[in-house]
LOSEDREN-468850 format. One record per residue: x, y, z of N, C-alpha, C in turn. Coordinates in steps of 0.1 Angstrom, whole numbers, plus 5000, padded with zeros to 4 digits. Layout:
XYZXYZXYZ
...
***
This chain:
509252235192510152285202511452335196
511952255186513152305179512952435172
511752455166511552585159511452695169
510852675180510752775190512052815195
512952715197514352745202515052825191
514852795179515652875168514852995163
513753025170512953145166512553145151
512053025147511653005133510152965132
509352985143507952945142507153035132
507653155130506953245121506753195107
507653105102507553055088506252975087
505752915098504552835097503252925096
503353045100502253135101502253245090
503453265084503553375075503953315061
503253355051503553305038504653375032
505553305024506653365018506153425004
506153565004505753634992506853684984
506853654971507953694962507953854961
509153904960509354044958510054084945
509954204941510654244929512054294933
513054224929514454264933514854394928
514254444917514654574912514054694919
512854674925512254784932512354774947
512654654952512654634966513854704973
513754754985514754814993515754704998
516954745002517854645008517354575020
516554645028515954585040514954475036
514154505026513154405021513854285015
514954305008515654195002516254105013
516854175023517454095034516454025042
515254085044514154015051513653895043
513553915030513053805022514053695021
515353725021516353615020516353535033
516253615045516153545058514953455059
513853505054512553425055512753305046
513353315034513553205025514453095031
515553145037516553055043515852975055
515153045063514452985075513452885070
512652925059511652835054512252705048
513352725042514052605036514452505047
515052565058515552475069514352405076
513252485078512052425085511452325076
511452345063510852245054511652115055
512952125055513852005056513551925070
513352005080513051945093511651875093
510651935087509351875087509351755078
510051765066510051645057510751525064
511851555072512651445078511851375089
510851445094509951375105508851295099
508551305086507451235080507751095075
506751015073506950885068507150905053
507750795046508050805032506850855023
505650815027504550845018504250995019
504251055031504051205031505251275026
506451225027507651285021507551305006
506951204999506851214985505751314981
504751334990503651434987504151574989
504851605000505151735004506551785002
507351704994508751744992508951874985
507951924978508152054971507352164977
506752144989505952244996506852335005
506352465006506952545016506252515030
506952555041506352525054504952575056
504752705052503352765054502352675046
502552635034501652565026501452425032
502652365037502552235043501752235056
501952335064501252345077499752365075
499452445065498052475062497352355057
497952285048497252165042497152055052
498152025060498151925070497051965081
496952085084495952125094494552105089
494352145077492952115071492651975070
493651895067493451745064493151675078
493751715088493651645101492751715111
492251835108491451905118490251825122
489451775112488251695115488651575123
489651505118490051385125490551405139
491151525141491651555155490451585164
489351645159488251665167487551535171
487451445162486851315165487651245175
488951245173489851175182489751235196
489651375197489551435210488351395217
487151385210485951345216486051205222
486751115214486850975218487750965231
488851045231489751045242489051095255
488251205253487551255265486551155270
485851085261484950985265485650875273
486750825267487450715274488050765287
488550885288489150935300488150945312
486951005309485951025319485250895323
485250795314484450675318485450555321
486750585322487650475325487550425339
487650295340487650225352488650105351
489250065363490249955362489549835356
490349765348489849645342490049525351
489349415348489449295356490849245356
491449225368492749175369493849285367
493449405364494449515362494849585375
496149605376496649675388496249825387
496249885399495850025400496950115393
498150075394499250145388499150155373
498750035367498550035353497350115349
496350115357495150205355495550355355
496350395365496750535365497650575354
498450475349499350505338498450525325
497450445324496550465313495850605313
495450645325494850775327495850885324
497050865327498050965324498250975309
498150855302498150865288497050945281
495850935287494751015282495051165284
495551205295495851345298496951395288
497951305285498951345276498451365262
497551265258496951275244496051405243
495351435253494551555252495351685251
496451675258497351795257497951805243
498251695237498751705223497651745213
496351715217495251755208494751895212
495551975218495252115221494052125231
493952035240492952035250493551995263
494352085269495052045282494052035293
494251935301493451905313494151965325
493452055333494052105345494551985355
495652005361496151905369495251855380
494551955387493651925398492451845393
491951885381490851815375491251675372
492451655366492851515362492951425375
493551485386493651405398492251365403
491351455403489951425408489351315400
489551325386488951215378489551085381
490851085383491550955386491050905399
490950985409490450945423489050885422
488150955414486750905413486650775405
487650735397487650615389488150495397
488650515410489250405417488050315422
488350185424487250095429486950125444
485950055449485450085462486450035473
487349945469488349895478489350005482
489350115474490250235477489550345483
488350325489487650435495488350495507
489050405515489850455526491050545521
491650505510492750585505492150725500
491050715494490450845489490050935500
489550875511489150955523490451015529
491450935531492750995537493351095529
493251085516493751185507493051325509
491751325509491051445511491251505525
491251415536491451465549492851535551
493851485544495151545546495351665537
494251695529494351815520495551815511
495751695505496851685496496651755483
497651815477497651885464498651815454
498551685453499451605445499151615430
500151605422499951595408499751445404
499651415391499351275387500551185390
501751235389502951155392503051125406
502851215415502851195429501651105433
500551125427499351035430499750885426
500350875415500750735411501650665421
502650745426503550685437502750645449
501850735453501050705465500150585463
499550565452498750455449499550325448
500850335443501650225442501950165456
502350255465502550215479501350155485
500150215483498950165488498650025483
498850005470498549885464499449775469
500749805471501649705476501349675491
500849775498500449745512499249665513
498249685503497049595503497349455500
498449435492498849295488499749235499
500149315509500949255519502449235515
502949315506504349305502504949435499
506249445500506949575497507049595482
507649705479507949735465508949635459
508549575448509449465443510749515439
511649425439513049455435513149455420
514149525415514349525400515149405396
515649325405516449215401515649095395
514949125385514149025378514549015364
514348895357514748885343514048985335
514749055326514149155317514049105303
515149045298515249005284515748865283
514948785276515448645273515948635259
517248595258517948595245518148455241
517748415228517948285223519048285213
519548165209520548145199519948145185
518648145184518048145171517748005166
518047895173517747755169516547705177
515647655170514447605177514447455181
515647385178515747245181516047215196
515447115201515647085215516946995216
517747035225519046955227518946865240
519546755239519546665251520746695259
520546705272521646725282521946875282
523046905290523447045291523947095278
523647225274524047275262525547305262
526147315250527547345249527847485253
528947515259529247645264529847735253
529047765243529547845232528747975231
528148015242527248135242527948265238
529248275240529948395237529948425222
529948315214529948325199528548375194
527548355202526248385197525548495204
525948535216525348645223526448745227
526848815217527948905219527549035227
526249065228525749175235525649155250
525649035254525448995269526849015276
526749095286528049125294527749115309
528849105316528749085331527848975334
528048865328527148745329527748645339
526848565344527148455353526448335348
527148215350526548095346525448045355
524547975349523347915357523447765355
523247695366523247545365522147495357
522447405348521447355339520247295346
519047345342517747305348517347375361
518247475365517847545377516847655374
516947715363516047825359515547795344
514247785343513647755330512647865326
512547895313511547985307510447905301
509147935305508047865300507447935288
507347865277506847925265505247925265
504747985254503247995253502647855250
503447765245502947625242503247535254
503647595266503947525278505247445278
506047475268507347405267508347485275
509247425282510247495290511547495283
512247605285513547625279514547665290
515647585292516547615303517447735300
517747815311518547925310519947885314
520947925307522347895309523148015314
522748135310523548255314522548365318
522948445327522248565331523248685332
522948795326523848905326523149035322
523949135319523349265315523449285300
522449325294522349335279522149485275
523049535266522949675262522149675249
520949725250519949725239520149865232
520649865220520749985212519749995201
518850095202517850115192518350175180
517450175169517850235157518050395158
517450455169517650595171518950625179
519750525181521050535188520850555203
519650525208519350525222519750395228
520550395239520950265245520250245258
519750125260519050085273519849965279
520149985292520849875299519749795306
519649665301518649575306519349485316
518849485328519449405339518849265340
519749165343519349025345518648965333
519348975322518848915309519248765309
518248685305518548535305518848495291
519848405290520248345277519848195277
519048165267518648025265518947975251
519747875249520147835236518947775228
517847745234516747675227515647775222
515747905225514748005221515048045207
514048065199514148105185513948255183
513548325194513348465193513848535205
514248665204514548745216513248815221
513048805234511748855240512148955251
511449065250511549165261510249165268
510349155282509149155290508749305294
507549345291507149485295506949485310
506549385316506449385331507749395337
508849335332510149345337510649495335
510349545324510749685321510049785332
508749745335508049825345508749815359
509149695362509849675375511249755375
511849775363513049835362512949995363
511650045362511450185363510950255351
510650175340510150245328508650265330
508150375323506750405322506250375308
504850355308504250325296503050405293
502750425280501550495276500850405265
499550375267498850285258497950365249
497950325237497150395227495950295224
494750325229493650235228493050235214
493550325206492950325192493650225183
494950225184495750125175496450015183
496350025196496949925205498449935207
499050045204500550055205500850095220
502150065223502650095237503850175235
503850295241505050385242505750365255
507050345254507850325266508650455269
508550505281509250625286510250595297
511250675298512150665309512450805314
512150835326512250975331511551075323
510351035317509551135309510051145295
511051065291511551075277511150945269
510550965257510150855249511350775244
511350645247512450555243512050485230
510950415229510450355217508950325218
508350295207506950255206506850125200
506050035206505849895201504449885195
504349825183503049815176502749665176
501449635178501049495179500949425165
501349295165501249215153501049075157
499749025154499448885158499648855173
499248955181499348925196500748955202
501748995194503049025198503449165194
504049235203504549375200505949365194
506049405181507249395174507649525168
508749585172509149715166510649745167
511349675175512649725179513749645172
514749725167515949655162517049665173
517549555177518549545187519849505181
520949575184522249545179523149535191
524149445190525149425201526149535201
527149515210528149625211529149625199
529149525191529949525179529249575167
527949605168527249655157526449555149
526449425154525749315147524349315152
523449295142522049285145521749155151
521049155163520749025169519249015172
518549115170517049105173516349205165
516349175152515549265143514249185139
513149225143511849155141511049235131
510649175121509849235110508749135106
507549175108506449085107505949085092
505748965087505148955073504048845073
503648805085502748695085501348745082
500948865086499648915083499548975069
498348995064498149045051498149205053
499049275047499149415049498149475039
497849605042496849675034497449705020
498749725020499449755007499249634998
499449515003499349394994497949374991
496949395000495549374997495049464986
495349594987494949684977495649674964
496949624964497649594952496949484945
496449384952495749274945494349314941
493649394949492349444945492349524932
493349604931493449694919494149634908
494249504907494749434895496249454893
497049464905498449474904498949594896
498249704899498749834892500049874899
500649974894501950024899501750094912
502750104921502750174934502550324932
503050374921502950514918501450554917
500650474910499250494909498550484922
498950384931498350374944498650494952
499950544952500250664959499450784955
499250794942498450914937496950904942
496450784943495050764949495050804963
496150774971496150814985496250964986
497051024977497251174977495951244974
495151184965493851254961492751224972
493051134982492051104992491051004988
491250934976490350834972490650704979
491850674983492250554990492850595004
492550505014493050535027494650525027
495150585037496650595038497250475045
498250415038499050315044500450315038
501350245044502750245040502950165027
503650225017504050155005505550145005
506050025007507550005007508049984993
509150054990509650044976510349904974
510649834984511349704982510449584980
509049614981508149504980508049464965
508249334962508149274949507249154950
506149154942505249044943505448954931
505348824935505648714925504648724913
503448764916502448764905502848874895
503448984900503849094890505049044882
505948974889507148924882506748824871
505648744874505248644864504448714852
503848824855502948884845503549004838
504649064843505049194837506549184834
506949214823508349224819508349314806
509049424807508949524796510249554790
510249614778511449664771511649804775
512749864770513050004772511950084765
511450194770510450274764510850344752
509950374743510250464731509950604735
510950694736510750824741510450914729
509450994732509051094722507851174727
507551284721506451374726505451384714
504151384717503151394707502151504711
501351554702500451654705499251594713
498851674723497751624731496451694727
495351634729494051694726493651794737
492651874734492251984744490851954749
490251844746488851814751488551674749
487451634755486951494754486551464739
486951344735486551294722487251364710
488251454713488951524702489751424695
490451334702491251224696490951094703
490650994695490350854701491450764695
492150694704493150604700492550464700
492850384690492250254689493350154684
493150024688494049924683493349784686
493549694677493049554679494249464684
493949394694495049304699494549154697
495349074692495048934690495548894676
495248774671494548674679495348604689
494748554700495448484711495248334709
496248264714496148114713495048054720
494648114731493548074740492348154737
491248094734489948174732489148174745
488248274746487348274757486248164756
485448164765484448054765483448064753
483148194749482248214738483048224724
484348194724485048184712485748314707
485848414715486548534711488048524712
488748574702490148564702490848704701
490048804699490648944698489949034708
490449154710489749254717490249394710
489349484711489649624705489449724716
490349824717490249924727490050064720
489250144726489050284722489350374734
490450454733490950534745490850674741
490250754750490150904748491550964752
492051044743493351104745493351204756
492251284758492251384768492151334782
491351234784491051174798491751044800
492150974790492650844790491550734795
490350774794489250684797489150584785
488950464788489050354778487750264778
487350224766486350124763487050004757
486549884761487149764755486049664751
486249604740485249504734485949384730
485349264734485849134729485249104716
486049064706485549034693486048904688
485348834679485748704674486648724661
486448824654487248854642487548994641
488649024634489049164632488049244625
487249184616486249254608485149304617
485049254630483949314639484349444644
485549494641485949624647485049734643
484649734630483749844625482449854633
481849734635480549744643480749784657
481849744663482149794677482449944677
483049994667483350134667482050214666
481050174657479850234656479050234670
479150114677478550104690479150204700
480450204700481250294709480850444705
480850474693480550614689479150664693
478250574691476850614695476750634710
477350544718477250554732477950684738
479150704734479950814740479450954735
479050964723478551094718477251124724
476351024727475151044733475351084748
476251014755476551044769477151174772
478051214763478851334766478351454758
477451434748477051554740478051614732
479151544728480151584720480351494708
481151534698481451454686482851414686
483051284681484451244679485051314667
486251374669486851444658487951374650
488751294658489851224651489951074656
490150984648490450844651491850814647
492750784657494150754655494350604656
494850544646495050394646496250364637
496650234637497750184628497150154615
497950104606497550074592496949934590
496349884601495749744599494549754589
494349634583493349634573491949654578
491749634591490349654597490049804597
491049894597490750034597490850094583
491250014573491450074560490450014550
489449944555488349894546487550014540
487049994528486350104522485050144530
484450044536483250064544483550154556
484650124563485050204575485450344571
486250354560486650494556485550574552
484550524544483350594540482550644552
482450554562481650594574482350704581
483650704582484350814589484150944581
484150944568483951064560482551114562
481551024563480151074565479951134578
480651084588480551144602481451264604
482351294595483251404596484451374606
484751254607485851204616487151194608
488151254612489451244605490151114609
490651044600491350924602492850944602
493550934613494950954614495650814614
496450784605497150654604498650674606
499150584614500650584617501350534605
502650574603503450514592503550364594
503950294583504050154584505150104594
504850004601505849934611506350034621
505550124626505850224637504850214647
504650104654503650104665503850204676
505150254677505350354688504550484686
504250514674503450634671502050624674
501650494677500250474682500450434697
501250504704501750464717500650454728
499650534727498550534738497850404737
497450354725496750224724497650114727
498950114722499850004724500149994739
500450104746500650094760499450044768
498350084764497150034770496949884769
497249834757497249694755498249624764
499449674765500549614773500149614788
499549724792499149734806498049634810
497049634801495949534803496449394803
497249354794497749214794498649184806
499449284810500249264822499349234835
498349314836497449304847496649164846
496249124834495549004833496448884837
497648884832498548774836498848774851
499048884857499248884871498048844879
496848884875495648844882495348694880
495548644868495248494866496348404872
497548454874498548374880498248344894
497448434901497048404915495748324916
494848344907493548274907493748134901
492648054903492747914898491747884887
491547984879490547974868491247914855
490547844847491047804834491347924825
492247904815492748014807491648084800
490448014797489448084789488648184796
488948204809488348314817489148444815
490048454806490848574805490048694801
488948674794488048784790487448854802
487048784812486548854824487648934831
488848874832489948944838490349074830
490249064817490549174808489549294811
488249264812487249364814487449424828
487749344838488049394851489249484852
490349444845491449534844491149664837
490349664827489949794820489149874829
488249814837487449894847488349954857
489349884862490249944872491050054867
491550044855492350144849491650274847
490350274845489550394844489350464858
489650384869489450444882490650494889
491850454884493150484890493850594882
494750674888495350784881496350734870
496650824861497750794851498650914851
499850904846500851014846500451124836
499651094827499351194816498251294819
497451264829496351354832496451384847
495851504850495951554864495051474874
493851424868492951354876492751204871
491951134878491750994873490851004860
491050904851490150904839488650914842
488250844852486850844856486350984859
487151064867486751194870486851294858
487851274850487851354837486651324828
486251204828485151154819483751194824
483551174837482251194843482151324851
483251374856483251494865483051454879
483051324883482851274896484051204901
484451224914485551144920485151004921
486050914917485650764917485750714931
484950614934484950534946485550394944
486350354954486950224953486350124963
485250164969484650084980484149954974
483849944962483349814956484449724951
485649774950486749694944487049574953
487149454947487549334954488649264946
489349174952490449094946489848994936
490249014924489648934913490048784915
489048694913489248554915489148504929
488848584938488748534952487448464954
487448374964486248304968485148394974
483948364971482848444977481648354980
480948394990479748324994478548414991
477648364982476548434977475248374982
474348454986473048414992472248334982
471748224986470848134977469448164980
468648164969467248184970466548044969
466147994981465547864982464347864991
463347774988462147764997462347665008
463447595007463747495018464347555030
463647555041464147625053465347555059
465647435055466747355061467947355051
467747415040468847415030469847525034
471047515028472147615031471747745025
472047855032471647985029472548055019
473747995017474648055007475447945000
476047984989476847894981478147954977
479147864976480547904973480647934958
481048054955481348094941482648164940
482948224929484148294926483848424920
484548534924484348664919484948684905
484248734896484648744882484748884876
484148974883484249114877482949194880
482849304873481849404875481049424862
479749394863478849404851478649554847
478649574834478549714829477049764830
476149674827474749724825473949694838
474549664849473849624861474649654874
473949684885474649694898474949554903
475949544911476349414917477649364911
477849234912479149174909478849044900
479849004892479748884884480448774892
479748654893480248544900480148414891
481048324894481148204887480748084896
479748004892479247894900479847764894
480847704900481547594894480547474893
479647454902478847334902477947324889
477547444884476747444872477447504860
478647554862479547614852478747724845
478247824853477547934848478048064855
477848174848478248304854476948384856
476848444868475548514871475948644878
474948734880475048854887474348854900
475048904911474448914924474849044930
473949094938474149234944475149224956
475149124964475949124976476548984978
477648984985478348854988479348874999
479848775005480948775015482148735008
483148825006484348794998485448745008
486148645004487248595011488548625004
488948755005490048804997491348765003
491448765016492748735023493248595021
492248505020492648365017493348345004
492848424994493448414981494848474981
495048584988496348654989497348564996
496948505007497848425015498348295008
497548244999497948124993498948144982
499648044978500648054967500048074954
500848114944500348134930499747994925
498748004917498147884912499047794904
500047854898501047784889500547764875
499347824872498847814858499747884848
499847824837500647884826499647974818
499948104819499048204813499648234799
499048174789499548194775498648294768
499048424769498248524762499048594751
499948524745500748574735499948574722
500148684714499448694701500048594691
499248534683499648454672500148544661
501448524657502048614646501448564633
500848664626500348624613501448614603
501248534593502348514583502648644576
503948664573504348784567503848804553
503548694546502948704532501648764533
500848724543499448774544499548924548
500448954557500649094561501049174550
501949124541502449204530501349234520
500449124518499349144508498349244514
498149234527497149324533497649464532
498949494534499449624533499549674519
499849584510499849624495498549664490
497449584494496149604489495549734495
495949774507495249884513496150004514
497450004512498250114514498850154500
498350264494498850304481499850404483
501150364485502250454488503250454476
503750564473504750574462506050574468
506950474466508250474471509250544462
509850644468510850724460512250694465
513150644456514550604461515250734465
515950724476516750844481518250824479
518650724472520150704470520350574463
521550544460521850424452521650304462
521250194455520950074463522250004466
522449964478523649884482523449744478
524049704467523849564462524549464470
525449504480526049404488525149344498
523949404500523049354510521949274503
521449174509520349094502519049174502
518249144493516849204492516049154504
515049234508514149194519513249084514
513248974521512448854517511148854525
510148794520508848784527508948674538
509848584536509948474546510648524559
510248464570510848504583512048424586
512448334578513648244580514848334581
515648324591516848404593517948354583
518448444575519548404565520748494567
521948434568523148514570523348604558
523848724559524148814548525348764540
525348784527526448744518527148874514
528448874517529348984513530348934502
530649024493531548994482532948954488
533448844483534748804488534648704499
533348684505533248594516532148494513
531748474501530648384498531148244499
530348154504530648014505530447944492
***
């Protein structure tokens, strides 16, 4: 509507084409400048009306591109929704106990939704459908309507049915002098005797009030508890959109813990409603203008921020009792960053839901704490297996159940797809590399060209170096004590351990299960996007878009079907989800009763129970044991044949570097003790 008023609708249908300023005529330059200015304004308007998630996606788009992509994305969904609305509209009948007025309002909502879905219903047809949906008790009304040859629209038909309904009930149109809003002081404690008259300090938005004798008027709660009303007045409800609503006959009760707005009282005051049968929301209208929309949460519609006349918030309701999709998928994906989740939504791999930037999860705080990054740029590979980054992490203080204390990673530079192997000793790295090389070269039909690693002894053994020469693989070694130059492998290790700590802080497993959490984290990282590649590592590696349908919250309780011949025995057993097996379909489960891990194809997962409970409180000790500097020095000396060339005079005022890690204060001339 705003674009039509400003004559700027053309920017949605006409693409902005660049022109050559040197050869273009003045008229073409002026036309291009006007088109560019209008497109910029329209883009700002469109972005301002979107939710934060869509704003991040389309902030750099022109209106033509934005309109085209949104139309393609929602065209199929719009057609499905249109079919559902037509079905509900034509088959709608009054529900049990529902008034005819509410039924007609619901039918009006269908007509309005079809109009927004580019399928307007003729007014006469809409009236006929509403009349045919009336129950048999309104046959006399339907007959009188046709005999009088009425040509009413839906609004007029609603008024006629309202009068007819009130006449059938034997009463006139109800008065609006009914309580609309009940305002509480925020304290849930029950007081004995009449409450103190301090309501002006707590209900500043209530005006034109009158006192009510204690016990004369009570509000009945859902638990059948009564709350006495002490004041009745007019409340000015100011929404976040700066729209003000005057609510008549609001009741103040000092024992109520929440502010409550009655939709039935709003209806008596003249407001209209539109119900969304798909998501259960209620849109409130006044004189045809949308005032606000309420969304359901645990049986209560919560959406409005109410502020008093002094600007103080007195009724801001924000629900956190339910498990949101953002929290659920954050836990399923091993506590990865929100940036990666947003990229999955943009690519269409993950469903759309709101990601609030202020959400901070305790599991992430317990498992992630980083230093400032090392900034630098490195040469990127141009194809799969051109460069493989590798690093060994460990030893850890806690071993896995089978005694492994290390793990080694092999990460492809081009796709960032990673393999991980648990090992008992660093010397096992060579065998795992040969296993990795045989698998990936056979799967991809390509050869590994370069292996980039640090100068650890496991990569500098004669056996390892001879094997690399035989295979034609170039060994790239980082300079001593510069792990930043092996940043891909180091960052992968940090990300994996952060995820493992966060996952295990929520679950109730012993520390020796960290190996299963590590493999699960590696599996997830291959499915989610990274900032260094345009697609997910899985898609770059296999050419197929990954699916997240099988992802579950690690460590959650699961019920797995039991195979038993006893017809009276239980059909399932309680186990715990441990990960995804590499060589088989299905899931890994842990059976506590027998202390075994097994594979099953299906189970019923209880993810929400794990998310809702508090952290397990386990101390996750996954710190590496620092090897002695003497051993490290011997290892570096025996394997690194470097010639040190002095570049200047030695500063004798500084102590020589010692092999011991004991901190010693420097000795300066003139200040020795």
